[in-house]
C-alpha positions as CSV (number, residue, x, y, z in Angstrom):
1,M,42.0,-4.4,44.9
2,A,44.5,-6.6,46.8
3,T,45.7,-8.4,43.7
4,T,47.6,-7.2,40.6
5,L,45.0,-5.5,38.4
6,T,45.1,-4.9,34.6
7,P,44.7,-1.2,33.6
8,E,41.1,-1.8,32.7
9,E,40.4,-3.5,36.0
10,K,42.1,-0.6,37.9
11,T,39.9,1.9,36.1
12,L,36.7,0.0,36.7
13,A,37.6,-0.6,40.4
14,D,38.4,3.0,41.0
15,K,35.2,4.1,39.3
16,F,33.3,1.5,41.4
17,A,34.9,2.7,44.6
18,D,34.0,6.4,43.8
19,D,30.4,5.4,43.0
20,R,30.1,3.3,46.1
21,K,31.5,6.1,48.3
22,K,29.0,8.6,46.8
23,F,26.2,6.0,47.3
24,V,27.1,5.5,51.0
25,S,27.8,9.1,51.9
26,E,24.9,10.7,50.0
27,G,22.3,8.0,50.3
28,L,22.8,5.3,52.9
29,K,24.1,7.3,55.8
30,P,21.5,10.0,55.5
31,A,18.7,7.4,55.1
32,I,20.0,5.5,58.2
33,A,20.2,8.8,60.2
34,A,16.6,9.6,59.1
35,L,15.4,6.2,60.2
36,R,17.1,6.5,63.6
37,A,15.4,9.9,64.0
38,N,12.1,8.2,63.2
39,N,11.7,10.5,60.2
40,I,10.1,8.0,57.9
41,K,9.0,10.6,55.3
42,E,12.7,11.8,54.9
43,A,14.0,8.2,54.8
44,N,11.5,7.4,52.1
45,R,12.4,10.5,50.1
46,L,16.1,9.6,50.3
47,V,15.5,6.0,49.2
48,V,13.5,7.2,46.2
49,E,15.4,10.3,45.2
50,V,19.0,9.5,46.2
51,I,19.6,5.8,46.9
52,R,18.0,4.4,43.8
53,P,19.7,6.8,41.3
54,T,23.1,6.5,43.1
55,Y,22.9,2.7,43.3
56,K,22.5,2.2,39.5
57,P,26.2,3.2,38.7
58,V,27.3,1.0,41.7
59,G,25.4,-2.0,40.4
60,E,26.6,-1.5,36.8
61,G,30.2,-1.0,38.0
62,I,30.2,-4.2,40.0
63,D,28.7,-6.1,37.1
64,A,31.3,-4.8,34.7
65,L,34.1,-5.5,37.1
66,G,32.8,-9.0,37.7
67,K,32.6,-9.8,34.0
68,L,36.1,-8.4,33.3
69,Q,37.5,-10.4,36.2
70,L,35.8,-13.6,34.9
71,N,37.4,-12.9,31.5
72,E,40.8,-12.4,33.0
73,A,40.5,-15.5,35.1
74,K,39.5,-17.5,32.0
75,K,42.6,-16.2,30.1
76,E,44.8,-17.2,33.1
77,Y,43.2,-20.6,33.3
78,E,43.7,-21.2,29.6
79,A,47.3,-20.1,29.8
80,S,47.9,-22.4,32.8
81,T,46.2,-25.3,31.0
82,A,48.5,-24.8,28.0
83,R,51.6,-24.6,30.2
84,Y,50.5,-27.8,32.0
85,T,49.9,-29.6,28.8
86,S,53.3,-28.7,27.3
87,T,55.1,-29.5,30.5
88,R,53.3,-32.9,30.7
89,N,54.1,-33.7,27.1
90,I,57.8,-32.7,27.5
91,S,58.0,-34.8,30.7
92,I,56.5,-37.8,29.0
93,G,58.9,-37.4,26.1
94,I,61.9,-37.2,28.4
95,I,60.8,-40.3,30.3
96,V,60.2,-42.3,27.1
97,A,63.6,-41.2,25.8
98,G,65.2,-42.1,29.1
99,V,63.6,-45.6,29.0
100,L,64.6,-46.1,25.4
101,L,68.2,-45.0,26.2
102,A,68.3,-47.4,29.2
103,L,67.0,-50.3,27.0
104,W,69.5,-49.5,24.3
105,S,72.4,-49.3,26.8
106,G,71.3,-52.5,28.4
107,F,71.2,-54.2,25.0
108,L,74.7,-53.0,24.1
109,L,76.0,-54.1,27.5
110,M,74.5,-57.5,27.3
111,R,75.9,-57.9,23.8
112,A,79.4,-56.8,24.9
113,I,79.4,-59.2,27.8
114,M,77.5,-62.2,26.4
115,G,79.3,-62.4,23.0
116,P,82.8,-63.0,24.3
117,L,81.5,-65.2,27.2
118,S,79.5,-67.4,24.8
119,A,82.6,-67.8,22.6
120,A,84.7,-68.8,25.6
121,Q,82.0,-71.2,26.7
122,D,82.0,-72.8,23.2
123,V,85.8,-73.2,23.3
124,A,85.7,-74.6,26.8
125,G,83.0,-77.1,25.7
126,K,85.2,-78.2,22.7
127,I,88.2,-78.6,25.0
128,A,86.2,-80.6,27.5
129,A,85.1,-82.8,24.6
130,G,88.8,-83.4,23.7
131,D,89.3,-81.0,20.9
132,L,92.5,-79.3,22.0
133,S,93.0,-77.5,18.6
134,S,90.3,-74.9,19.5
135,T,91.5,-71.3,19.9
136,I,89.9,-68.3,21.4
137,V,89.8,-65.3,19.0
138,I,90.3,-62.1,21.0
139,H,88.3,-59.2,19.5
140,Q,88.5,-56.8,22.5
141,N,91.1,-55.4,24.9
142,D,89.0,-55.4,28.0
143,E,88.3,-57.7,31.0
144,V,87.2,-60.6,28.7
145,G,89.9,-60.3,26.1
146,N,93.5,-60.4,27.4
147,C,95.1,-57.2,26.2
148,C,98.7,-58.2,26.7
149,T,101.2,-60.8,25.8
150,P,104.2,-62.1,27.7
151,S,106.5,-59.9,25.5
152,S,104.4,-56.7,26.0
153,P,102.5,-56.8,29.2
154,C,99.8,-54.2,29.8
155,R,99.5,-51.9,32.8
156,M,97.4,-54.5,34.7
157,C,99.9,-57.3,34.2
158,S,103.2,-55.4,34.6
159,P,104.9,-55.7,38.0
160,A,104.9,-51.8,38.4
161,W,101.1,-51.8,38.3
């Protein structure tokens, strides 16, 4: 009763509470009072005529409520399992995509850095070997490729910079 109940659970729980109240007030309490008064014959009559018939709806109600709650718990478990599975799969997909993006970015970065440096190293090797006719072909306007000429300096080379 302390949790959120479905309408069917609420109906069964209310019926169980009413049946139990009747069982306790009409059967158990009078039987206990008869036993305390040492009236065994009256206690026996109450057990046979009142307690047994009033306990049957209580037992059936508790069984029905237990089965219903087991079914509801199973539904919640299956929904939680499905949410967990989809969350896990989405998380794995995002992690894999992140790793692939990092690898691709690393590849592009290595290519952007190593290509011009390798060309500069080749030219430096030729110049060291005495071939002064080698030239460096500039393909990029970044740190590796000089983006300015003496007649048109860039922002980094201009005195105002």
